[in-house]
C-alpha angles and dihedrals in degrees: 000000000000095000100026093119095042095089122078106229092166105032117201091226135037127259088250091057091051092049091048092051093049091046093053092047103046112011095099135106110269094029095097094120090057091047091051091056090050091052092046089054092052089046091060090084089060099049094090088064088070085084094230130072113264139157093209088212119206118189121201112196131180144096127320121278095030096120097251097133093039092054091050092047090052089052090051094046096079088063098047143288106352096211089059093051097058145053130209117227087199092065095051110281113164131214091249091051091050094049094045089048091053090050091051092048091057100179101355114107116253132202128213104194124201091012092161086081089073114098143191124342092353090064091046092048092047094052092046094048094043092051092047093047093229141083117253117270116259138189127231125235090276091055095251120140110262118207114186093178095231107156134144143187112207146108112274116200122198126186119203141165093223137034114281088202088060094044096051092043089059094055098042133051089217116024095166094118094055097039093049090057096051129075105206124196124192101225115209113157095175094094091044093050093046091049092049092048090058094054 
């Protein structure tokens, strides 16, 4: 299928090599935000035990070059090839593609990169659906309710340059439903990098 080659069945390196690389990258004082993302990625496999579909969306927002995408890719890497477990909104991903991708992933974490390029109702719909772990209900041409059964339970990462809470609040009088479904982290690696450089 669409993601059949995403998973590494014969990894080029051992588990020990992967652990050593992650340890050297993020096991330092002041790197707690990077460590949190790693744990959230591991936790994706447990989300389906919540008993209800959810995308457990986590948004990382901040300036360019802060390591947001890299941290998310490292969290994805234990499950397979990171570039196959993500989409970039900047290069033309659509809401339908994102939601179908989440459904295909099931319990594997998924990354939506450059999500700040989403606008208006599409952003609102995406946040609502991702948080609920299901696509919105639709009706067929005869007006009957159409349930396609697409649900998921996973950690959804989104990287953005600006606050999604702020963006959705601008387009809606009451964005409580979307905001309550999204954990948003202001991502500023400058202090972390400066601290690590002094070690």
